[in-house]
N, C-alpha and C positions, 0 to 999 in steps of 0.2 A: 139676358141682357148681357152679361159678362162672358157668356160661353165662347163668343170669337176670341175675344183678349185672352182669356185662359187657355184656348186651343192654342193660339200663337206662341204663348209664354211657354208651353210644354212642349211644342214642337221645334221651337227655335234652337239649332245647334249652339251649344255653349261653346264659348271662345277659350281656348286654354291660356290659362294664367301664365305670364311670363316667368321664365324660371331666372331667379336672381344667382349670379354667380359671384363668388368673390374676386378680389383683384387678381388678375393674371399675375403670374410671377414675371417680374421685369428681367430685362437681359441681363441687367448687371449681378442679380442673384445667383445665375447659372453658372458663370465663371467662376463667382466665389466659392460654390459648392463643389466644384470640379478641382479648383486649387485646393480645397480642403480634403477631399478624396484623395488627391495625389499625395498630399503631405503625409495623410495617416498611412498610404500606401509605402510611402519612401521611409517612414519609421518603422513600418512594419517587417520590411526587407532589409534593413540594416543588418550588415555582416556580424556586428557583434552581439546581436541579439541570439544567435546559437548556443553563446555561453552562459544566458540567462538562466535557462531551467538547470543546468549542471551546478552553476553556482549558489543557486537556490537550495538544490537538495544536499549541497555540501554544507550549507548554514543550518538547516535543519538537523543534519547529522551531527555538526558540532554542538548545537544546542541540545539535542538528546542525550549525548554521551556527556557533556558538561552537567547538565541535570540529574543526569543517571536514571533516565526513564527506563533503561534496561540496565541489567547488570555488565560491567566492563567485559566479562568473559563470554556475553553475547553479542553486545554491540561495542567493540573496540572504538576509540577515538581517532578522529583523522592523524593526529599527531603519532599514535602507537602504529597506525597503518603506516604512515612515512617511515619511522623509524624500522619497521618490519621489510619494509621495500629497501632502505638503505643495506640493512644487514644481509639481505638474499643477493642483492647486487656484489656486495664485497665479498661475500662468501663464495658466489659464482653458480649459486644452486639456481637462481632465476634464469640467467643467461644459458647455462647448458642444458636444462630442461625446455627452454622455449626455442633454443636452437634444434633440439632433436624434433619437437612438435611441427617446426617450420619445413624441416627435411622432410618429414612425413606427409605434410600437407602437398609439399611440392612433386612428390612421387605419386600421391594418390590422385592429384589434379590433373597431372599429365596423362596417367592411365585413363582415368575417367573421363577426361575430356577427349582423349583420342577415340575411346570406344562411343561416347555419346555423338560426336561428330560423324564417324562412320554410319553408325546407324540411323542417324538424322538424315543424312545424304541420300542413303538408299531407301528409306521411308518416303522422303521428298519427292524423289526422282521417279520411284518406281509405285502404282498403285498394287501390284501384285506383292510386292515386300511390305507395303504398308498393312494390306489385308491378312498376311501371314503372321508377321511380328508384332504389329500394333496392339490388337487385344491382349496378348499375353504380356507385353512390355506395360502396358497401362496397367493392368492387373498387379504385375511386381511393384509398379511406381507406388502402390496404395500400402504397400507394408512399409511400416516405419523400419528404419535401418537399426535403430536400438532393439527393437524387437527380434531381431535374427542374432544378436549376440550371444545368447545362451544356447541357441543350437550351433552356431558357427564355433564356438569355444570348442566343442565336443570333436570338431572335425580338424581345426586350425590351431587349436590352442589358444594361448594369449601372446604370439609372437607377432611378428610384422605382419605376416599374412594376413592375420584377422583385421587389424588396421586399414590394410590395403584394400580389402575387398569390401570393407564399409565404407571407406571414402570413395573409392572407385563408383560404388554402386550410387552414392549419395550425388556425385558430381556427374554421372551419366545421363540420369532421367532427365533433369532440365535442360540440358545441353541437346539432347535427342529430340525432344518436343518443340524447343524453340526453333532449332535449325531446320526441323522438317516443315514446319508451320511457316517460316520464313521463305523457304524455297518454293511452297504450293501456293503462296500469297503472291509471287511475282506474277505481274500480267503477262499473260500468253502473247500479248502483241509485240512485247520485247524480244522475246524468243523469235517469234515469227520473222521480225525485222532482221535480226541476226541471221537467219536462215536465207532469206533474200538477199542479204548482202554478201552470202556465200562465207560466212565466217566459220571456221573449223569449232569444233565442240570443245577444244581447250579453250580456244578464244571467247565463245560465248559463256563459258564457266567462269572465266576470269574477268571479263568487262561486263558480263549482264547479271549472272545468277548470285555471285559472290557479292559484290556492290550491293545488290537488292536485299539480299538476307543477312547483310552484316549487322544493321541495327537488332533484329532478332537475336541473331547469334551472340551479340554481345550481352543482351539479356540473359541468355541462358550461361553464358559464361560466369557474369556478376552471381547470378543464382548459385550456379554449381560450386564456384569457390567458396561462398557462404555456407553452403552445405557441407562441402568438405571440412570446412573449420569447425562446425558446430558438431557434427560427427565424430570429428577426431576427438575433441575436448572429451566427448560422452563416453566414448569408447576407453580413454586413457583413465578417466574416473573409476569404471568399471573393472577393467581388466589390461591393466599395464604397470610397469615398475619405473617408469620414467617418463617425462613430458610434463607440460604445463599443467594438464587435467590431474595426473598422478601426483603433482606437487600440491594442488588444491587439495586433492583426497587426502594427502598426509598430513595437511594442517589441520582438517577437520579431525581426524582420528587421534591428533594429540592436543586437541582442543586449543589450538592455537589460530582463532577466529581472524587475527590481523592478517596472517599469511594468507587465509582463504579471501579476505577481501583485496590483499594484494593481487592474487591469480583473477579475481574476479575483473578487476580494472584492466589488467594486462590484457586478458581475452577480449575484453570489448574494445580496446584501443587497437589491437592488432586486427579485428574484425572490421572496425572502422577506416583503417588504413589501406585494408584490402579492396574496400568498397569504394573509397575515395580515389585510389590509383587508377582502378578500372573505369571508373566514371570521367577522369580526366583523359585518359588515353582512347576513352570512345567518343568523346567530345572532339578531339584532335583528328582521329581516324574518319569521323563522319563530317567533318567541316565541309566536304564536296557538296553534302547534301543541302547545307544552308546557302550556300554559294550558288547552287542550281536552282533553288526556289527563288 
């Protein structure tokens, strides 16, 4: 008797239950969240925050030396390092050795940069040169410059030729790769337009190729200068009688770690100034890119 009613109940489609949603965010809450995110972004990008980590490290260093967590002959205090810095400045040792290192950097950077630029342009313009030189050059790039020092000492000694070779090799590799990649990544349409306009090759090189490869070239220059500075300090520590690296090694040999700390700070500061100066120069020379965009 109840079979039809039961059949209708079983076969009747079940209505979906309404989904209960929470209150939609009001339009007033969205600008509030955006303002809060913008405020935190402004705080995080404040110029003075770049000095927060160095000041924190300096504070921990001062606390560690005051509490003598390590012996003073291992961890000198910041005051002792400052006194050592003043003594090295007044005695002329720091400035003379730093000047020697900077002159070496200039020579190595000019030589390595010239070699890297010539090889990079040749590999970027000519697939034949890339196929002949590219594999060998990439294999040489995998060899650390410091690993070559023991072998090169046998042929070049510890004179300036050794340092110049190491710096030139360290600088030429990044400039070669970045300049060749920058030239190859220039759209072919730009060069074709120059040919349609019957521009000379020299004009195409100056007006099309050089501006297009300039960002990559500047990246290679910054990397090359950084590699020159690092490799020079390393070779001065291992095989030199003057220079900032030698001064640091000499301080370690006579157990004056305050002098070692002074050299470490100076090396880091000089490297930072190199990178900062090149970044500013890059921003000014590439300003045309932002204006064109």
